[in-house]
C-alpha positions, -999 to +999 in steps of 0.1 A: -169-289+484-189-268+458-224-281+472-211-275+505-200-234+499-234-232+486-254-247+514-232-223+536-247-194+517-280-201+519-278-207+558-259-170+555-291-161+542-317-180+562-294-167+592-302-130+580-337-129+581-354-099+600-390-093+614-387-063+591-416-063+567-433-037+541-461-044+515-445-031+490-417-043+467-393-016+454-366-016+427-331-016+438-291-015+425-273-039+439-233-036+440-212-067+443-177-069+446-161-085+413-140-103+428-163-124+449-190-130+426-167-139+396-150-170+423-188-176+431-196-176+399-167-202+388-178-225+417-210-231+402-199-238+369-222-243+339-254-252+356-261-215+364-251-183+370-247-167+411-276-144+400-297-169+399-281-186+430-290-155+449-324-150+438-331-189+449-319-185+483-338-157+492-371-171+474-363-206+495-359-182+528-393-162+521-415-197+526-399-200+554-415-176+570-451-188+579-478-156+582-457-134+563-477-128+531-454-104+519-421-127+511-438-155+497-436-134+460-402-139+450-376-112+445-382-100+406-345-100+385-349-070+363-307-069+351-276-086+358-250-063+357-212-078+343-192-051+326-194-019+339-204-027+369-212-058+388-243-062+405-275-064+394-315-045+395-342-060+412-373-057+430-372-065+471-393-063+497-376-050+526-369-081+547-353-092+513-329-062+510-319-068+546-313-104+538-296-092+505-269-069+532-257-098+550-246-119+517-207-118+512-202-101+485-225-073+487-214-038+488-244-012+485-280-010+476-295+017+461-333+027+453-335+027+413-346+067+402-360+085+375-338+108+357-347+128+327-330+138+293-312+166+293-275+201+132-269+217+097-245+247+110-229+235+139-203+216+122-189+245+099-190+268+131-166+245+147-142+245+118-152+213+105-164+206+067-178+177+051-147+165+034-124+187+038-097+196+067-101+168+098-127+152+081-108+140+047-078+128+066-070+092+063-080+084+098-114+093+095-129+063+074-118+042+106-144+024+123-151+039+157-181+029+171-207+058+194-232+045+216-261+066+223-281+061+250-311+080+249-348+074+239-338+049+205-336+059+171-357+062+140-334+038+118-350+041+084-340+081+084-314+097+059-293+103+086-286+066+093-283+050+057-252+030+049-246+038+018-212+034+007-199+018+047-174-010+050-185-042+065-194-036+099-158-043+122-152-074+134-146-064+169-182-059+173-201-081+196-234-061+199-268-071+186-300-055+168-326-064+188-365-071+178-395-056+194-423-034+185-422-025+146-380-031+150-364-060+131-330-071+128-332-055+093-330-024+110-300-024+113-275-017+087-235-009+084-243+020+099-272+014+127-249-015+135-262-023+170-295-018+187-312-024+218-341-012+241-342-017+279-375-011+295-376-036+323-370-008+349-395+014+337-428-005+338-416-017+376-411+018+385-439+032+361-461+009+341-462-009+312-458+010+283-487+018+258-478+003+229-504+025+214-484+055+222-447+041+229-422+008+211-408-019+234-383-020+210-356+007+200-375+025+179-380+062+188-413+076+197-401+109+214-377+122+187-352+131+213-324+100+205-331+104+166-323+139+171-288+133+192-277+107+176-279+125+143-259+149+159-228+127+169-229+108+138-255+116+113-247+111+074-239+144+054-272+151+039-279+182+013-308+207+018-315+199+054-340+229+072-368+234+092-399+249+077-368+264+053-345+278+078-313+267+086-307+254+049-277+234+045-258+207+050-268+183+076-241+167+091-229+148+125-196+153+141-182+118+125-201+113+098-186+081+090-186+064+125-207+036+132-236+039+153-251+019+185-282+028+197-296+022+231-332+029+241-336+032+282-357+069+275-394+068+276-423+091+283-417+093+319-382+097+322-352+075+324-351+046+353-317+045+362-312+003+363-320+003+324-295+035+319-269+016+340-282-017+315-275+003+288-244+013+297-234-021+308-244-038+276-228-009+254-194-015+271-197-054+264-206-047+225-175-031+222-186+010+216-157+036+222-174+064+230-205+066+247-230+096+247-255+101+278-277+132+272-295+127+308-291+135+343-303+129+375-292+142+413-260+153+424-248+129+447-214+119+463-198+090+437-203+062+459-242+059+458-242+078+417-249+044+401-240+061+368-207+077+380-197+042+392-204+029+358-188+055+341-160+045+356-158+011+349-165+020+312-140+042+316-113+013+328-121-006+294-110+024+277-146+038+263-147+078+265-179+094+282-198+122+270-223+135+292-248+165+296-245+191+321-279+199+330-304+223+321-308+240+354-285+273+345-284+299+356-282+287+391-250+280+408-239+247+418-266+230+394-241+206+374-248+170+371-225+144+363-200+155+377-175+124+380-137+135+369-137+107+348-169+120+327-165+151+302-196+169+309-210+192+285-223+230+286-242+242+260-236+276+242-248+291+210-237+293+178-237+321+156-267+318+136-300+328+148-332+328+137-345+363+139-378+380+142-385+420+149-414+432+179-428+461+171-448+480+193-474+506+188-454+529+208-425+531+181-398+508+204-385+477+185-373+445+198-347+415+185-365+381+191-363+348+175-388+328+153-393+297+129-417+314+112-413+329+080-432+347+054-452+378+059-449+398+090-481+402+117-505+430+112-505+452+140-522+438+164-538+448+202-515+431+225-536+409+256-516+397+284-523+385+319-561+397+332-564+409+297-559+376+284-582+358+311-584+345+347-556+341+370-525+326+356-533+335+321-498+355+317-486+320+317-510+307+288-513+277+309-539+250+296-576+265+306-565+302+318-572+322+282-604+333+275-614+334+239-634+365+244-602+383+252-578+365+229-596+360+194-577+380+170-552+395+193-514+383+198-508+372+232-484+380+257-471+347+273-447+344+299-414+313+297-422+294+323-388+291+348-406+252+359-410+241+327-373+216+317-359+235+284-358+207+268-398+204+265-401+235+245-429+260+247-449+248+219-480+240+243-480+275+253-487+287+214-514+262+211-536+273+237-532+307+223-545+294+190-572+270+207-583+305+223-582+321+187-553+344+193-536+352+160-500+356+170-479+349+204-450+365+224-428+344+242-410+364+271-385+357+294-378+359+330-349+379+343-332+340+349-334+333+313-317+362+305-314+371+270-312+334+255-334+331+226-348+299+217-369+290+192-401+267+189-424+252+155-453+268+169-482+264+153-492+300+147-471+330+142-450+335+174-419+348+184-394+345+219-379+377+234-352+382+258-356+394+294-347+435+285-372+432+260-397+416+286-396+442+306-399+470+282-425+449+268-445+445+302-437+481+306-455+495+277-485+468+285-492+490+318-483+523+307-521+530+305-518+527+266-555+512+267-548+500+233-513+482+228-504+466+196-478+448+181-470+434+151-440+401+141-414+406+114-400+373+108-365+379+089-352+343+089-322+327+092-296+352+098-254+343+099-229+362+120-241+367+150-209+368+182-210+333+194-206+314+219-227+329+244-233+308+271-270+300+273-289+306+304-302+267+308-271+256+309-263+238+347-236+260+364-209+248+385-191+242+413-207+210+417-219+204+453-209+168+451-171+176+442-154+209+443-124+198+435-128+193+395-141+223+377-172+215+361-187+215+332-155+207+314-161+224+279-187+234+260-204+230+226-236+242+204-265+236+220-289+262+217-311+261+186-300+230+167-309+214+139-306+175+141-331+143+125-365+135+135-392+111+133-414+107+102-440+102+124-442+124+149-448+169+145-422+193+153-443+207+180-444+171+194-486+186+198-515+158+189-528+190+172-501+199+147-501+174+117-472+190+103-440+161+095-406+169+088-376+155+084-354+177+107-361+196+138-350+226+158-344+212+198-321+230+224-303+219+260-274+204+273-284+170+253-278+189+223-240+197+230-232+166+246-233+142+212-214+170+192-182+162+223-193+127+215-187+129+177-154+150+184-147+127+205-148+099+178-126+121+155-098+120+181-103+082+183-098+074+150-066+100+151-053+088+180-058+047+185-039+048+213-055+076+235-075+068+266-105+087+273-085+108+298-063+121+266-090+128+248-104+147+270-074+166+283-068+174+248-106+188+242-101+207+273-069+226+266-070+237+231-105+249+242-109+290+234-131+311+253-136+345+231-161+346+204-163+351+172-157+389+174-126+386+194-146+395+229-148+371+264-179+347+257-208+359+273-231+349+293-270+355+280-286+341+316-289+366+344-265+401+331-260+390+294-235+416+298-212+397+321-183+374+307-191+339+311-167+320+337-154+283+342-182+276+361-202+278+333-182+272+300-153+253+320-121+254+295-138+272+270-154+261+241-144+225+218-122+237+190-120+201+171-092+211+147-068+223+173-077+193+197-066+168+171-030+178+175-030+197+210+009+197+222+006+182+257-018+158+275-030+152+308-030+116+309-048+097+340-050+060+352-075+042+368-057+041+400-052+075+398-096+081+402-089+058+433-063+075+447-084+110+442-114+088+460-091+083+487-078+120+490-114+128+492-117+113+527-134+081+512-139+049+529-127+020+521-159+006+519-171+033+495-143+032+475-154-004+471-186+009+459-171+027+433-144+008+420-161-029+422-137-046+443-119-044+474-095-014+474-069+004+503-059+036+503-019+038+507-002+046+542+027+059+533+018+089+507-007+116+518-031+123+493-042+160+479-072+165+456-052+191+434-025+162+428-054+142+404-037+149+369-071+169+356-060+195+326-073+222+347-070+237+386-101+238+412-084+253+441-110+254+478-094+277+503-109+271+537-127+304+542-117+302+582-083+303+577-059+333+579-032+319+559-039+299+527-020+283+505-022+250+481+003+235+458-006+211+430+013+182+410+007+180+376+025+155+349+021+164+313+027+144+277+045+155+251+024+144+219+039+176+195+072+181+186+101+156+198+120+185+203+106+212+222+101+241+245+077+251+267+073+281+288+047+294+312+022+320+309+001+325+345-031+352+346-036+350+379-067+351+398-081+382+418-061+380+451-041+351+446-006+345+438+004+316+415+033+300+417+049+278+388+083+251+395+097+248+367+089+273+349+103+261+316+094+224+302+117+207+278+109+179+258+138+160+242+111+130+225+079+120+221+055+108+246+086+114+270+063+132+307+078+158+326+063+172+361+058+206+374+041+216+404+017+250+412+013+266+445-013+288+452-014+313+478-044+336+491-036+374+493-050+402+519-083+395+532-107+363+532-132+372+507-168+356+510-182+324+509-193+335+476-169+345+463-147+327+431-117+340+412-102+330+381-072+325+362-053+302+335-022+285+334-003+276+299+022+260+283+034+282+253+059+267+225+069+285+193+037+259+185+015+248+206-006+272+236-020+243+262-043+261+282-059+253+320-082+271+338-081+280+375-109+288+394-104+293+434-134+293+460-135+299+493-157+274+513-165+265+550-145+232+555-179+213+562-199+226+528-192+197+509-186+168+536 
């Protein structure tokens, strides 16, 4: 019977042959029905795996096509996925792909794509102090495992030493893969696992140049080492960069274990490698996954990372993912699936300060990692006075040494340069041309955020308002504009947090029915571990070497939340990923350390930020550990949510890895997902907009407690809550409530959004959920 079924499989593949042909093969991620693949694997027994049978079947089919050179080469299997998702990645010709589509159990195939990679003081800013409070509770020393999917790790760094750590947890199934300059001895009781995934990268890009990178978990870019130390690095006293920001470096949960999964290289992160990393991390036994990367905004059924993340969450793994660095543009947020915790980036109260003194007497605050004596008052050159066309951006070859030598060059920040790449190359160009210093000017879109880079010459960055004044001074007719830069060092106590201009914003293009991002965390000028072989500027001309470096991006905010989630997991072992997310969201705050609303450094910094920039607000670890109430979500709730989005059974099956039929006896609404925030989408064409959302809260606070609702209504919207009092009588009791939203007056324009909040308040707890109301055309999202 077994051989008969295998023969039938071959016949199906043979019958699927088509005349379609393509000279080039492409890597595809193929999703298969888990139940049918499990049955096939069982039928094949110990002799071989299901994916081997599929590859051999396609090869046999190809060799029977005479005169077709394309299919004489077999498909190349890159990865098989069996935990977070079910399927494989393979290089296939067009004909081979069409054959695969006829195979029983086939769900979908999507082309592989390339994604991009999107702390001394930040723990203290978050209220976490080494050996005190939440970081000294008995549960803090439990074995929570944080997996980081990034560019690898530098295992010898002091942040990853294992002094005083107990043996590796017996439940750990991972390994320490050997490769270029990496052996199993590089792992220890802190770094308990390390793997590298590059089959997709080498298939899509080119073979890894081992003179520049490593075919192993070792990090050649610094990004992975930096993010991993933020999540779980050891406590290291006296950490600094050039003496700036000096203090205790510490990960959010510095006693947790680390598993490093390298899937990112100089040319980016290929999806098939990232999926292999997620799949293996879940199989290995991680509790938390940190994903500081992203691709494009797509419906969930064609988003491989969203699909794999849901599989991970089903296995109890909490996923933190970066929101992206393409703000302040609206609807730029990535990683917006409701089962993922999407993290925005904001500032701390620490700055690296500088003062720019113009020759006309004006002074402006800026930022710099330089220290020591100020520059002299030097001639300013910019644009045509510094070189040829394009010199205002200080790109390679545009500056004239005759015009630049001995002067301070004014350079515009480039809107096209990813924030995670920094602007050190501009400083290098200025130095090569003989410049004595550099002023880096923000564009209007970059607002008042002040990002620092480890420049190789005296330099300072200034915000958009100062930039406008400096440009005006340069064009005022003063034949000899001058400036001096005064370096003030590390300054604390600034108003914070404030939203970074680069942090990507909601609402999500792919799903408007949940507010994204979910929360914000420190992501501006964050100090973290750095490989000793890599200069802080990442320039070949920079011979400096450091133990810690400063980077900015949602790549930095994401591991903050991953580490905090590990803290909550250690305190509440039975909490689901949704419960942890709920605690983070409902305890977040929306006012800065001066008692004012969190501001937005993008566009107009005088404006207050909104839930489309910070979600529920800034994370508060101490309050999140004891939230009072939680909003929990089961796996099938997510699938029913996809039904409410009008996904077909086939599309839902692609996400769930198995057949799933939406209920026929119940009308499902997106607003009924038990999410800790409320996204209300009104129809722009309707005159009588109203909608009701249902929620269930679980009591994790005092057994007997009453909560009274408190609503801040969005402008133009009436909110009614039933009941308006929740009376709990025991721990883990669940109570339901309904919220109705009614639009008042005239329908606003499609760009309009209104914000408010709903809070359940007891004598001890305030459980707050943001409300975002938008008016959209019905076809805007579907």
